[in-house]
PDB file of all heavy atoms in Angstrom:
ATOM      1  N   MET A   1       0.831  -1.168   0.000  1.00  0.00           N
ATOM      2  CA  MET A   1       0.000   0.000   0.000  1.00  0.00           C
ATOM      3  C   MET A   1       0.877   1.233   0.000  1.00  0.00           C
ATOM      4  O   MET A   1       1.930   1.246   0.629  1.00  0.00           O
ATOM      5  CB  MET A   1      -0.875   0.016   1.247  1.00  0.00           C
ATOM      6  CG  MET A   1      -2.027  -0.940   1.185  1.00  0.00           C
ATOM      7  SD  MET A   1      -2.964  -0.927   2.687  1.00  0.00           S
ATOM      8  CE  MET A   1      -2.751  -2.613   3.153  1.00  0.00           C
ATOM      9  N   VAL A   2       0.411   2.233  -0.712  1.00  0.00           N
ATOM     10  CA  VAL A   2       1.056   3.539  -0.718  1.00  0.00           C
ATOM     11  C   VAL A   2      -0.024   4.550  -0.391  1.00  0.00           C
ATOM     12  O   VAL A   2      -1.069   4.588  -1.045  1.00  0.00           O
ATOM     13  CB  VAL A   2       1.675   3.870  -2.093  1.00  0.00           C
ATOM     14  CG1 VAL A   2       2.234   5.276  -2.102  1.00  0.00           C
ATOM     15  CG2 VAL A   2       2.729   2.849  -2.472  1.00  0.00           C
ATOM     16  N   VAL A   3       0.233   5.352   0.646  1.00  0.00           N
ATOM     17  CA  VAL A   3      -0.706   6.419   1.014  1.00  0.00           C
ATOM     18  C   VAL A   3       0.100   7.700   1.106  1.00  0.00           C
ATOM     19  O   VAL A   3       0.981   7.832   1.953  1.00  0.00           O
ATOM     20  CB  VAL A   3      -1.395   6.124   2.362  1.00  0.00           C
ATOM     21  CG1 VAL A   3      -2.306   7.269   2.754  1.00  0.00           C
ATOM     22  CG2 VAL A   3      -2.166   4.813   2.306  1.00  0.00           C
ATOM     23  N   SER A   4      -0.189   8.619   0.218  1.00  0.00           N
ATOM     24  CA  SER A   4       0.479   9.912   0.230  1.00  0.00           C
ATOM     25  C   SER A   4      -0.515  10.962  -0.263  1.00  0.00           C
ATOM     26  O   SER A   4      -1.588  10.617  -0.762  1.00  0.00           O
ATOM     27  CB  SER A   4       1.721   9.884  -0.664  1.00  0.00           C
ATOM     28  OG  SER A   4       1.363   9.921  -2.026  1.00  0.00           O
ATOM     29  N   PRO A   5      -0.173  12.233  -0.134  1.00  0.00           N
ATOM     30  CA  PRO A   5      -1.090  13.269  -0.635  1.00  0.00           C
ATOM     31  C   PRO A   5      -1.324  13.191  -2.140  1.00  0.00           C
ATOM     32  O   PRO A   5      -2.364  13.600  -2.640  1.00  0.00           O
ATOM     33  CB  PRO A   5      -0.389  14.577  -0.266  1.00  0.00           C
ATOM     34  CG  PRO A   5       0.523  14.232   0.858  1.00  0.00           C
ATOM     35  CD  PRO A   5       0.950  12.812   0.596  1.00  0.00           C
ATOM     36  N   VAL A   6      -0.357  12.624  -2.863  1.00  0.00           N
ATOM     37  CA  VAL A   6      -0.437  12.590  -4.319  1.00  0.00           C
ATOM     38  C   VAL A   6      -0.946  11.251  -4.855  1.00  0.00           C
ATOM     39  O   VAL A   6      -1.635  11.188  -5.865  1.00  0.00           O
ATOM     40  CB  VAL A   6       0.951  12.900  -4.931  1.00  0.00           C
ATOM     41  CG1 VAL A   6       0.910  12.839  -6.442  1.00  0.00           C
ATOM     42  CG2 VAL A   6       1.442  14.246  -4.459  1.00  0.00           C
ATOM     43  N   LEU A   7      -0.617  10.154  -4.173  1.00  0.00           N
ATOM     44  CA  LEU A   7      -0.930   8.816  -4.673  1.00  0.00           C
ATOM     45  C   LEU A   7      -1.434   7.934  -3.544  1.00  0.00           C
ATOM     46  O   LEU A   7      -0.868   7.917  -2.454  1.00  0.00           O
ATOM     47  CB  LEU A   7       0.325   8.177  -5.281  1.00  0.00           C
ATOM     48  CG  LEU A   7       0.204   6.739  -5.763  1.00  0.00           C
ATOM     49  CD1 LEU A   7      -0.729   6.658  -6.969  1.00  0.00           C
ATOM     50  CD2 LEU A   7       1.571   6.181  -6.102  1.00  0.00           C
ATOM     51  N   THR A   8      -2.496   7.212  -3.814  1.00  0.00           N
ATOM     52  CA  THR A   8      -3.009   6.208  -2.890  1.00  0.00           C
ATOM     53  C   THR A   8      -3.317   4.964  -3.717  1.00  0.00           C
ATOM     54  O   THR A   8      -4.145   5.004  -4.622  1.00  0.00           O
ATOM     55  CB  THR A   8      -4.281   6.706  -2.173  1.00  0.00           C
ATOM     56  OG1 THR A   8      -3.998   7.959  -1.567  1.00  0.00           O
ATOM     57  CG2 THR A   8      -4.721   5.741  -1.110  1.00  0.00           C
ATOM     58  N   VAL A   9      -2.622   3.865  -3.394  1.00  0.00           N
ATOM     59  CA  VAL A   9      -2.773   2.642  -4.177  1.00  0.00           C
ATOM     60  C   VAL A   9      -2.520   1.431  -3.285  1.00  0.00           C
ATOM     61  O   VAL A   9      -1.763   1.506  -2.331  1.00  0.00           O
ATOM     62  CB  VAL A   9      -1.813   2.636  -5.387  1.00  0.00           C
ATOM     63  CG1 VAL A   9      -0.375   2.689  -4.956  1.00  0.00           C
ATOM     64  CG2 VAL A   9      -2.065   1.454  -6.294  1.00  0.00           C
ATOM     65  N   ALA A  10      -3.201   0.332  -3.593  1.00  0.00           N
ATOM     66  CA  ALA A  10      -2.965  -0.918  -2.861  1.00  0.00           C
ATOM     67  C   ALA A  10      -2.992  -2.086  -3.831  1.00  0.00           C
ATOM     68  O   ALA A  10      -3.812  -2.125  -4.746  1.00  0.00           O
ATOM     69  CB  ALA A  10      -4.024  -1.119  -1.787  1.00  0.00           C
ATOM     70  N   LEU A  11      -2.094  -3.026  -3.596  1.00  0.00           N
ATOM     71  CA  LEU A  11      -2.079  -4.302  -4.296  1.00  0.00           C
ATOM     72  C   LEU A  11      -2.276  -5.351  -3.213  1.00  0.00           C
ATOM     73  O   LEU A  11      -1.455  -5.480  -2.310  1.00  0.00           O
ATOM     74  CB  LEU A  11      -0.757  -4.520  -5.021  1.00  0.00           C
ATOM     75  CG  LEU A  11      -0.589  -5.880  -5.691  1.00  0.00           C
ATOM     76  CD1 LEU A  11      -1.624  -6.067  -6.797  1.00  0.00           C
ATOM     77  CD2 LEU A  11       0.809  -6.040  -6.234  1.00  0.00           C
ATOM     78  N   VAL A  12      -3.392  -6.059  -3.291  1.00  0.00           N
ATOM     79  CA  VAL A  12      -3.756  -7.042  -2.271  1.00  0.00           C
ATOM     80  C   VAL A  12      -3.914  -8.398  -2.944  1.00  0.00           C
ATOM     81  O   VAL A  12      -4.541  -8.495  -3.998  1.00  0.00           O
ATOM     82  CB  VAL A  12      -5.076  -6.631  -1.576  1.00  0.00           C
ATOM     83  CG1 VAL A  12      -5.443  -7.605  -0.487  1.00  0.00           C
ATOM     84  CG2 VAL A  12      -4.966  -5.211  -1.020  1.00  0.00           C
ATOM     85  N   ALA A  13      -3.343  -9.440  -2.331  1.00  0.00           N
ATOM     86  CA  ALA A  13      -3.413 -10.780  -2.914  1.00  0.00           C
ATOM     87  C   ALA A  13      -3.780 -11.798  -1.844  1.00  0.00           C
ATOM     88  O   ALA A  13      -3.391 -11.671  -0.685  1.00  0.00           O
ATOM     89  CB  ALA A  13      -2.085 -11.148  -3.544  1.00  0.00           C
ATOM     90  N   LEU A  14      -4.535 -12.823  -2.266  1.00  0.00           N
ATOM     91  CA  LEU A  14      -4.910 -13.929  -1.395  1.00  0.00           C
ATOM     92  C   LEU A  14      -4.582 -15.237  -2.101  1.00  0.00           C
ATOM     93  O   LEU A  14      -4.836 -15.374  -3.300  1.00  0.00           O
ATOM     94  CB  LEU A  14      -6.413 -13.903  -1.097  1.00  0.00           C
ATOM     95  CG  LEU A  14      -6.924 -12.736  -0.283  1.00  0.00           C
ATOM     96  CD1 LEU A  14      -8.449 -12.737  -0.273  1.00  0.00           C
ATOM     97  CD2 LEU A  14      -6.396 -12.815   1.127  1.00  0.00           C
ATOM     98  N   PRO A  15      -4.037 -16.206  -1.377  1.00  0.00           N
ATOM     99  CA  PRO A  15      -3.766 -17.498  -2.001  1.00  0.00           C
ATOM    100  C   PRO A  15      -5.079 -18.207  -2.349  1.00  0.00           C
ATOM    101  O   PRO A  15      -6.037 -18.158  -1.582  1.00  0.00           O
ATOM    102  CB  PRO A  15      -2.991 -18.270  -0.933  1.00  0.00           C
ATOM    103  CG  PRO A  15      -3.291 -17.588   0.353  1.00  0.00           C
ATOM    104  CD  PRO A  15      -3.636 -16.178   0.031  1.00  0.00           C
ATOM    105  N   VAL A  16      -5.114 -18.830  -3.525  1.00  0.00           N
ATOM    106  CA  VAL A  16      -6.335 -19.527  -3.963  1.00  0.00           C
ATOM    107  C   VAL A  16      -6.078 -21.000  -4.267  1.00  0.00           C
ATOM    108  O   VAL A  16      -6.949 -21.672  -4.797  1.00  0.00           O
ATOM    109  CB  VAL A  16      -6.978 -18.837  -5.193  1.00  0.00           C
ATOM    110  CG1 VAL A  16      -7.500 -17.473  -4.821  1.00  0.00           C
ATOM    111  CG2 VAL A  16      -6.009 -18.766  -6.346  1.00  0.00           C
ATOM    112  N   GLY A  17      -4.906 -21.471  -3.933  1.00  0.00           N
ATOM    113  CA  GLY A  17      -4.604 -22.875  -4.181  1.00  0.00           C
ATOM    114  C   GLY A  17      -3.261 -23.032  -4.860  1.00  0.00           C
ATOM    115  O   GLY A  17      -2.424 -22.151  -4.802  1.00  0.00           O
ATOM    116  N   ALA A  18      -3.120 -24.176  -5.521  1.00  0.00           N
ATOM    117  CA  ALA A  18      -1.854 -24.478  -6.182  1.00  0.00           C
ATOM    118  C   ALA A  18      -2.112 -24.976  -7.594  1.00  0.00           C
ATOM    119  O   ALA A  18      -3.122 -25.613  -7.872  1.00  0.00           O
ATOM    120  CB  ALA A  18      -1.086 -25.524  -5.396  1.00  0.00           C
ATOM    121  N   ALA A  19      -1.181 -24.654  -8.449  1.00  0.00           N
ATOM    122  CA  ALA A  19      -1.214 -25.149  -9.826  1.00  0.00           C
ATOM    123  C   ALA A  19      -0.823 -26.629  -9.813  1.00  0.00           C
ATOM    124  O   ALA A  19      -0.285 -27.126  -8.822  1.00  0.00           O
ATOM    125  CB  ALA A  19      -0.248 -24.335 -10.683  1.00  0.00           C
ATOM    126  N   PRO A  20      -1.083 -27.336 -10.904  1.00  0.00           N
ATOM    127  CA  PRO A  20      -0.707 -28.766 -10.963  1.00  0.00           C
ATOM    128  C   PRO A  20       0.772 -29.026 -10.669  1.00  0.00           C
ATOM    129  O   PRO A  20       1.130 -30.083 -10.152  1.00  0.00           O
ATOM    130  CB  PRO A  20      -1.056 -29.164 -12.389  1.00  0.00           C
ATOM    131  CG  PRO A  20      -2.149 -28.228 -12.784  1.00  0.00           C
ATOM    132  CD  PRO A  20      -1.814 -26.925 -12.095  1.00  0.00           C
ATOM    133  N   ASP A  21       1.625 -28.058 -10.961  1.00  0.00           N
ATOM    134  CA  ASP A  21       3.060 -28.246 -10.694  1.00  0.00           C
ATOM    135  C   ASP A  21       3.453 -27.845  -9.270  1.00  0.00           C
ATOM    136  O   ASP A  21       4.624 -27.864  -8.915  1.00  0.00           O
ATOM    137  CB  ASP A  21       3.901 -27.481 -11.708  1.00  0.00           C
ATOM    138  CG  ASP A  21       3.749 -25.972 -11.592  1.00  0.00           C
ATOM    139  OD1 ASP A  21       2.942 -25.492 -10.778  1.00  0.00           O
ATOM    140  OD2 ASP A  21       4.452 -25.261 -12.337  1.00  0.00           O
ATOM    141  N   GLY A  22       2.462 -27.468  -8.434  1.00  0.00           N
ATOM    142  CA  GLY A  22       2.729 -27.108  -7.048  1.00  0.00           C
ATOM    143  C   GLY A  22       2.970 -25.634  -6.809  1.00  0.00           C
ATOM    144  O   GLY A  22       3.141 -25.203  -5.672  1.00  0.00           O
ATOM    145  N   THR A  23       2.999 -24.838  -7.864  1.00  0.00           N
ATOM    146  CA  THR A  23       3.194 -23.405  -7.728  1.00  0.00           C
ATOM    147  C   THR A  23       1.982 -22.774  -7.061  1.00  0.00           C
ATOM    148  O   THR A  23       0.842 -23.060  -7.426  1.00  0.00           O
ATOM    149  CB  THR A  23       3.403 -22.754  -9.114  1.00  0.00           C
ATOM    150  OG1 THR A  23       4.491 -23.400  -9.759  1.00  0.00           O
ATOM    151  CG2 THR A  23       3.675 -21.270  -8.996  1.00  0.00           C
ATOM    152  N   CYS A  24       2.219 -21.910  -6.074  1.00  0.00           N
ATOM    153  CA  CYS A  24       1.120 -21.210  -5.408  1.00  0.00           C
ATOM    154  C   CYS A  24       0.443 -20.257  -6.386  1.00  0.00           C
ATOM    155  O   CYS A  24       1.109 -19.583  -7.177  1.00  0.00           O
ATOM    156  CB  CYS A  24       1.631 -20.415  -4.214  1.00  0.00           C
ATOM    157  SG  CYS A  24       2.207 -21.449  -2.878  1.00  0.00           S
ATOM    158  N   MET A  25      -0.893 -20.210  -6.323  1.00  0.00           N
ATOM    159  CA  MET A  25      -1.667 -19.299  -7.168  1.00  0.00           C
ATOM    160  C   MET A  25      -2.356 -18.283  -6.277  1.00  0.00           C
ATOM    161  O   MET A  25      -2.757 -18.591  -5.151  1.00  0.00           O
ATOM    162  CB  MET A  25      -2.674 -20.080  -7.989  1.00  0.00           C
ATOM    163  CG  MET A  25      -2.022 -21.057  -8.948  1.00  0.00           C
ATOM    164  SD  MET A  25      -3.214 -21.991  -9.898  1.00  0.00           S
ATOM    165  CE  MET A  25      -3.955 -20.697 -10.861  1.00  0.00           C
ATOM    166  N   TYR A  26      -2.488 -17.062  -6.786  1.00  0.00           N
ATOM    167  CA  TYR A  26      -3.079 -15.969  -6.027  1.00  0.00           C
ATOM    168  C   TYR A  26      -4.144 -15.258  -6.849  1.00  0.00           C
ATOM    169  O   TYR A  26      -4.046 -15.164  -8.063  1.00  0.00           O
ATOM    170  CB  TYR A  26      -2.007 -14.946  -5.632  1.00  0.00           C
ATOM    171  CG  TYR A  26      -0.987 -15.499  -4.671  1.00  0.00           C
ATOM    172  CD1 TYR A  26       0.155 -16.138  -5.131  1.00  0.00           C
ATOM    173  CD2 TYR A  26      -1.183 -15.390  -3.312  1.00  0.00           C
ATOM    174  CE1 TYR A  26       1.085 -16.655  -4.245  1.00  0.00           C
ATOM    175  CE2 TYR A  26      -0.263 -15.899  -2.419  1.00  0.00           C
ATOM    176  CZ  TYR A  26       0.871 -16.531  -2.893  1.00  0.00           C
ATOM    177  OH  TYR A  26       1.790 -17.031  -2.016  1.00  0.00           O
ATOM    178  N   ASP A  27      -5.129 -14.737  -6.142  1.00  0.00           N
ATOM    179  CA  ASP A  27      -6.112 -13.828  -6.724  1.00  0.00           C
ATOM    180  C   ASP A  27      -5.709 -12.455  -6.206  1.00  0.00           C
ATOM    181  O   ASP A  27      -5.413 -12.308  -5.019  1.00  0.00           O
ATOM    182  CB  ASP A  27      -7.522 -14.196  -6.256  1.00  0.00           C
ATOM    183  CG  ASP A  27      -8.594 -13.392  -6.961  1.00  0.00           C
ATOM    184  OD1 ASP A  27      -8.302 -12.762  -7.991  1.00  0.00           O
ATOM    185  OD2 ASP A  27      -9.732 -13.396  -6.457  1.00  0.00           O
ATOM    186  N   TYR A  28      -5.647 -11.459  -7.069  1.00  0.00           N
ATOM    187  CA  TYR A  28      -5.189 -10.154  -6.614  1.00  0.00           C
ATOM    188  C   TYR A  28      -6.076  -9.031  -7.139  1.00  0.00           C
ATOM    189  O   TYR A  28      -6.796  -9.191  -8.123  1.00  0.00           O
ATOM    190  CB  TYR A  28      -3.735  -9.904  -7.023  1.00  0.00           C
ATOM    191  CG  TYR A  28      -3.554  -9.704  -8.507  1.00  0.00           C
ATOM    192  CD1 TYR A  28      -3.586  -8.435  -9.058  1.00  0.00           C
ATOM    193  CD2 TYR A  28      -3.347 -10.787  -9.355  1.00  0.00           C
ATOM    194  CE1 TYR A  28      -3.414  -8.246 -10.422  1.00  0.00           C
ATOM    195  CE2 TYR A  28      -3.178 -10.615 -10.711  1.00  0.00           C
ATOM    196  CZ  TYR A  28      -3.216  -9.340 -11.235  1.00  0.00           C
ATOM    197  OH  TYR A  28      -3.061  -9.164 -12.583  1.00  0.00           O
ATOM    198  N   ARG A  29      -5.994  -7.912  -6.447  1.00  0.00           N
ATOM    199  CA  ARG A  29      -6.706  -6.699  -6.854  1.00  0.00           C
ATOM    200  C   ARG A  29      -5.760  -5.517  -6.702  1.00  0.00           C
ATOM    201  O   ARG A  29      -5.006  -5.430  -5.735  1.00  0.00           O
ATOM    202  CB  ARG A  29      -7.937  -6.441  -5.983  1.00  0.00           C
ATOM    203  CG  ARG A  29      -9.007  -7.502  -6.082  1.00  0.00           C
ATOM    204  CD  ARG A  29      -9.650  -7.493  -7.475  1.00  0.00           C
ATOM    205  NE  ARG A  29     -10.736  -8.440  -7.565  1.00  0.00           N
ATOM    206  CZ  ARG A  29     -10.620  -9.677  -8.007  1.00  0.00           C
ATOM    207  NH1 ARG A  29      -9.462 -10.139  -8.381  1.00  0.00           N
ATOM    208  NH2 ARG A  29     -11.672 -10.468  -8.077  1.00  0.00           N
ATOM    209  N   LEU A  30      -5.818  -4.619  -7.649  1.00  0.00           N
ATOM    210  CA  LEU A  30      -5.081  -3.367  -7.617  1.00  0.00           C
ATOM    211  C   LEU A  30      -6.119  -2.264  -7.586  1.00  0.00           C
ATOM    212  O   LEU A  30      -7.026  -2.232  -8.429  1.00  0.00           O
ATOM    213  CB  LEU A  30      -4.197  -3.224  -8.856  1.00  0.00           C
ATOM    214  CG  LEU A  30      -3.421  -1.910  -8.993  1.00  0.00           C
ATOM    215  CD1 LEU A  30      -2.360  -1.805  -7.898  1.00  0.00           C
ATOM    216  CD2 LEU A  30      -2.784  -1.816 -10.368  1.00  0.00           C
ATOM    217  N   THR A  31      -6.019  -1.369  -6.608  1.00  0.00           N
ATOM    218  CA  THR A  31      -6.996  -0.297  -6.519  1.00  0.00           C
ATOM    219  C   THR A  31      -6.327   1.041  -6.244  1.00  0.00           C
ATOM    220  O   THR A  31      -5.330   1.111  -5.529  1.00  0.00           O
ATOM    221  CB  THR A  31      -8.069  -0.581  -5.446  1.00  0.00           C
ATOM    222  OG1 THR A  31      -9.022   0.489  -5.440  1.00  0.00           O
ATOM    223  CG2 THR A  31      -7.469  -0.694  -4.056  1.00  0.00           C
ATOM    224  N   TYR A  32      -6.902   2.056  -6.827  1.00  0.00           N
ATOM    225  CA  TYR A  32      -6.499   3.433  -6.574  1.00  0.00           C
ATOM    226  C   TYR A  32      -7.593   4.177  -5.814  1.00  0.00           C
ATOM    227  O   TYR A  32      -7.490   5.380  -5.595  1.00  0.00           O
ATOM    228  CB  TYR A  32      -6.223   4.159  -7.896  1.00  0.00           C
ATOM    229  CG  TYR A  32      -5.027   3.602  -8.641  1.00  0.00           C
ATOM    230  CD1 TYR A  32      -5.182   2.618  -9.604  1.00  0.00           C
ATOM    231  CD2 TYR A  32      -3.745   4.072  -8.377  1.00  0.00           C
ATOM    232  CE1 TYR A  32      -4.099   2.102 -10.283  1.00  0.00           C
ATOM    233  CE2 TYR A  32      -2.654   3.561  -9.047  1.00  0.00           C
ATOM    234  CZ  TYR A  32      -2.828   2.580 -10.005  1.00  0.00           C
ATOM    235  OH  TYR A  32      -1.745   2.070 -10.667  1.00  0.00           O
ATOM    236  N   ASP A  33      -8.635   3.460  -5.401  1.00  0.00           N
ATOM    237  CA  ASP A  33      -9.748   4.053  -4.658  1.00  0.00           C
ATOM    238  C   ASP A  33      -9.264   4.428  -3.255  1.00  0.00           C
ATOM    239  O   ASP A  33      -8.968   3.559  -2.436  1.00  0.00           O
ATOM    240  CB  ASP A  33     -10.909   3.064  -4.582  1.00  0.00           C
ATOM    241  CG  ASP A  33     -12.140   3.634  -3.916  1.00  0.00           C
ATOM    242  OD1 ASP A  33     -12.002   4.326  -2.882  1.00  0.00           O
ATOM    243  OD2 ASP A  33     -13.240   3.379  -4.429  1.00  0.00           O
ATOM    244  N   ARG A  34      -9.156   5.722  -2.987  1.00  0.00           N
ATOM    245  CA  ARG A  34      -8.569   6.206  -1.728  1.00  0.00           C
ATOM    246  C   ARG A  34      -9.274   5.635  -0.500  1.00  0.00           C
ATOM    247  O   ARG A  34      -8.624   5.226   0.459  1.00  0.00           O
ATOM    248  CB  ARG A  34      -8.568   7.731  -1.696  1.00  0.00           C
ATOM    249  CG  ARG A  34      -7.838   8.304  -0.489  1.00  0.00           C
ATOM    250  CD  ARG A  34      -7.637   9.816  -0.612  1.00  0.00           C
ATOM    251  NE  ARG A  34      -6.881  10.335   0.492  1.00  0.00           N
ATOM    252  CZ  ARG A  34      -5.555  10.328   0.607  1.00  0.00           C
ATOM    253  NH1 ARG A  34      -4.835   9.807  -0.368  1.00  0.00           N
ATOM    254  NH2 ARG A  34      -4.948  10.818   1.655  1.00  0.00           N
ATOM    255  N   ASP A  35     -10.602   5.592  -0.513  1.00  0.00           N
ATOM    256  CA  ASP A  35     -11.348   5.077   0.638  1.00  0.00           C
ATOM    257  C   ASP A  35     -11.038   3.603   0.890  1.00  0.00           C
ATOM    258  O   ASP A  35     -10.852   3.180   2.039  1.00  0.00           O
ATOM    259  CB  ASP A  35     -12.850   5.272   0.451  1.00  0.00           C
ATOM    260  CG  ASP A  35     -13.264   6.741   0.493  1.00  0.00           C
ATOM    261  OD1 ASP A  35     -12.559   7.539   1.151  1.00  0.00           O
ATOM    262  OD2 ASP A  35     -14.285   7.078  -0.129  1.00  0.00           O
ATOM    263  N   VAL A  36     -10.972   2.813  -0.167  1.00  0.00           N
ATOM    264  CA  VAL A  36     -10.664   1.392  -0.030  1.00  0.00           C
ATOM    265  C   VAL A  36      -9.248   1.204   0.503  1.00  0.00           C
ATOM    266  O   VAL A  36      -9.006   0.394   1.409  1.00  0.00           O
ATOM    267  CB  VAL A  36     -10.848   0.655  -1.378  1.00  0.00           C
ATOM    268  CG1 VAL A  36     -10.339  -0.776  -1.305  1.00  0.00           C
ATOM    269  CG2 VAL A  36     -12.301   0.701  -1.801  1.00  0.00           C
ATOM    270  N   VAL A  37      -8.307   1.950  -0.026  1.00  0.00           N
ATOM    271  CA  VAL A  37      -6.908   1.834   0.410  1.00  0.00           C
ATOM    272  C   VAL A  37      -6.766   2.247   1.870  1.00  0.00           C
ATOM    273  O   VAL A  37      -6.099   1.571   2.657  1.00  0.00           O
ATOM    274  CB  VAL A  37      -5.969   2.668  -0.489  1.00  0.00           C
ATOM    275  CG1 VAL A  37      -4.547   2.663   0.058  1.00  0.00           C
ATOM    276  CG2 VAL A  37      -5.998   2.154  -1.919  1.00  0.00           C
ATOM    277  N   LEU A  38      -7.414   3.332   2.275  1.00  0.00           N
ATOM    278  CA  LEU A  38      -7.319   3.781   3.665  1.00  0.00           C
ATOM    279  C   LEU A  38      -7.959   2.767   4.612  1.00  0.00           C
ATOM    280  O   LEU A  38      -7.438   2.515   5.704  1.00  0.00           O
ATOM    281  CB  LEU A  38      -7.953   5.161   3.829  1.00  0.00           C
ATOM    282  CG  LEU A  38      -7.207   6.302   3.140  1.00  0.00           C
ATOM    283  CD1 LEU A  38      -7.958   7.615   3.330  1.00  0.00           C
ATOM    284  CD2 LEU A  38      -5.781   6.426   3.654  1.00  0.00           C
ATOM    285  N   ASP A  39      -9.067   2.170   4.216  1.00  0.00           N
ATOM    286  CA  ASP A  39      -9.690   1.122   5.036  1.00  0.00           C
ATOM    287  C   ASP A  39      -8.746  -0.072   5.190  1.00  0.00           C
ATOM    288  O   ASP A  39      -8.582  -0.616   6.283  1.00  0.00           O
ATOM    289  CB  ASP A  39     -11.020   0.663   4.438  1.00  0.00           C
ATOM    290  CG  ASP A  39     -12.137   1.670   4.620  1.00  0.00           C
ATOM    291  OD1 ASP A  39     -11.972   2.619   5.421  1.00  0.00           O
ATOM    292  OD2 ASP A  39     -13.174   1.515   3.944  1.00  0.00           O
ATOM    293  N   ALA A  40      -8.125  -0.487   4.096  1.00  0.00           N
ATOM    294  CA  ALA A  40      -7.199  -1.619   4.139  1.00  0.00           C
ATOM    295  C   ALA A  40      -5.974  -1.285   4.997  1.00  0.00           C
ATOM    296  O   ALA A  40      -5.523  -2.120   5.787  1.00  0.00           O
ATOM    297  CB  ALA A  40      -6.774  -2.012   2.730  1.00  0.00           C
ATOM    298  N   ALA A  41      -5.447  -0.089   4.860  1.00  0.00           N
ATOM    299  CA  ALA A  41      -4.283   0.321   5.647  1.00  0.00           C
ATOM    300  C   ALA A  41      -4.627   0.371   7.133  1.00  0.00           C
ATOM    301  O   ALA A  41      -3.837  -0.071   7.983  1.00  0.00           O
ATOM    302  CB  ALA A  41      -3.769   1.673   5.164  1.00  0.00           C
ATOM    303  N   THR A  42      -5.800   0.880   7.461  1.00  0.00           N
ATOM    304  CA  THR A  42      -6.240   0.937   8.852  1.00  0.00           C
ATOM    305  C   THR A  42      -6.355  -0.463   9.436  1.00  0.00           C
ATOM    306  O   THR A  42      -5.883  -0.731  10.548  1.00  0.00           O
ATOM    307  CB  THR A  42      -7.587   1.683   8.954  1.00  0.00           C
ATOM    308  OG1 THR A  42      -7.416   3.007   8.470  1.00  0.00           O
ATOM    309  CG2 THR A  42      -8.080   1.726  10.388  1.00  0.00           C
ATOM    310  N   THR A  43      -6.960  -1.376   8.686  1.00  0.00           N
ATOM    311  CA  THR A  43      -7.091  -2.757   9.152  1.00  0.00           C
ATOM    312  C   THR A  43      -5.728  -3.397   9.360  1.00  0.00           C
ATOM    313  O   THR A  43      -5.493  -4.058  10.382  1.00  0.00           O
ATOM    314  CB  THR A  43      -7.919  -3.570   8.139  1.00  0.00           C
ATOM    315  OG1 THR A  43      -9.210  -2.991   8.025  1.00  0.00           O
ATOM    316  CG2 THR A  43      -8.033  -5.022   8.570  1.00  0.00           C
ATOM    317  N   LEU A  44      -4.816  -3.197   8.436  1.00  0.00           N
ATOM    318  CA  LEU A  44      -3.477  -3.764   8.556  1.00  0.00           C
ATOM    319  C   LEU A  44      -2.750  -3.207   9.776  1.00  0.00           C
ATOM    320  O   LEU A  44      -2.130  -3.955  10.541  1.00  0.00           O
ATOM    321  CB  LEU A  44      -2.668  -3.498   7.281  1.00  0.00           C
ATOM    322  CG  LEU A  44      -1.266  -4.082   7.246  1.00  0.00           C
ATOM    323  CD1 LEU A  44      -1.307  -5.598   7.343  1.00  0.00           C
ATOM    324  CD2 LEU A  44      -0.561  -3.647   5.977  1.00  0.00           C
ATOM    325  N   LEU A  45      -2.833  -1.922   9.991  1.00  0.00           N
ATOM    326  CA  LEU A  45      -2.156  -1.311  11.142  1.00  0.00           C
ATOM    327  C   LEU A  45      -2.754  -1.815  12.455  1.00  0.00           C
ATOM    328  O   LEU A  45      -2.023  -2.040  13.421  1.00  0.00           O
ATOM    329  CB  LEU A  45      -2.235   0.214  11.056  1.00  0.00           C
ATOM    330  CG  LEU A  45      -1.337   0.838  10.005  1.00  0.00           C
ATOM    331  CD1 LEU A  45      -1.630   2.335   9.872  1.00  0.00           C
ATOM    332  CD2 LEU A  45       0.121   0.619  10.358  1.00  0.00           C
ATOM    333  N   GLN A  46      -4.060  -2.004  12.499  1.00  0.00           N
ATOM    334  CA  GLN A  46      -4.688  -2.525  13.715  1.00  0.00           C
ATOM    335  C   GLN A  46      -4.221  -3.952  13.995  1.00  0.00           C
ATOM    336  O   GLN A  46      -4.023  -4.330  15.148  1.00  0.00           O
ATOM    337  CB  GLN A  46      -6.208  -2.478  13.595  1.00  0.00           C
ATOM    338  CG  GLN A  46      -6.767  -1.079  13.674  1.00  0.00           C
ATOM    339  CD  GLN A  46      -8.256  -1.012  13.384  1.00  0.00           C
ATOM    340  OE1 GLN A  46      -8.842  -1.936  12.829  1.00  0.00           O
ATOM    341  NE2 GLN A  46      -8.868   0.097  13.738  1.00  0.00           N
ATOM    342  N   ARG A  47      -4.044  -4.749  12.959  1.00  0.00           N
ATOM    343  CA  ARG A  47      -3.622  -6.150  13.124  1.00  0.00           C
ATOM    344  C   ARG A  47      -2.164  -6.253  13.555  1.00  0.00           C
ATOM    345  O   ARG A  47      -1.774  -7.225  14.202  1.00  0.00           O
ATOM    346  CB  ARG A  47      -3.834  -6.920  11.842  1.00  0.00           C
ATOM    347  CG  ARG A  47      -5.316  -7.092  11.508  1.00  0.00           C
ATOM    348  CD  ARG A  47      -5.522  -7.877  10.273  1.00  0.00           C
ATOM    349  NE  ARG A  47      -5.329  -9.290  10.589  1.00  0.00           N
ATOM    350  CZ  ARG A  47      -5.403 -10.257   9.712  1.00  0.00           C
ATOM    351  NH1 ARG A  47      -5.658  -9.991   8.451  1.00  0.00           N
ATOM    352  NH2 ARG A  47      -5.229 -11.512  10.066  1.00  0.00           N
ATOM    353  N   THR A  48      -1.343  -5.280  13.185  1.00  0.00           N
ATOM    354  CA  THR A  48       0.083  -5.327  13.544  1.00  0.00           C
ATOM    355  C   THR A  48       0.370  -4.638  14.862  1.00  0.00           C
ATOM    356  O   THR A  48       1.480  -4.701  15.349  1.00  0.00           O
ATOM    357  CB  THR A  48       0.953  -4.691  12.438  1.00  0.00           C
ATOM    358  OG1 THR A  48       0.591  -3.320  12.294  1.00  0.00           O
ATOM    359  CG2 THR A  48       0.816  -5.431  11.125  1.00  0.00           C
ATOM    360  N   GLY A  49      -0.623  -3.943  15.415  1.00  0.00           N
ATOM    361  CA  GLY A  49      -0.442  -3.274  16.695  1.00  0.00           C
ATOM    362  C   GLY A  49       0.307  -1.956  16.588  1.00  0.00           C
ATOM    363  O   GLY A  49       0.782  -1.424  17.580  1.00  0.00           O
ATOM    364  N   SER A  50       0.431  -1.420  15.390  1.00  0.00           N
ATOM    365  CA  SER A  50       1.146  -0.142  15.210  1.00  0.00           C
ATOM    366  C   SER A  50       0.243   1.039  15.460  1.00  0.00           C
ATOM    367  O   SER A  50      -0.933   0.995  15.314  1.00  0.00           O
ATOM    368  CB  SER A  50       1.693  -0.050  13.794  1.00  0.00           C
ATOM    369  OG  SER A  50       2.616  -1.076  13.574  1.00  0.00           O
TER     370      SER A  50
END
C-alpha cells in the first residue's frame, strides 16, 4: 500500500490454491480508490499493533 497526498494505491493478494506443478496461485486486486486503500491500511495497522 502507498498512502500519500499525491498517490493512494494498494495491491492485495490472497492465495487460492496451487497449480498442478505445485506453484502457489493468487487472486489479486489493484486499486487506486482512496477510501478502499485507507480502510485496508487501517485494518493492517490494527492487526500489527502499530
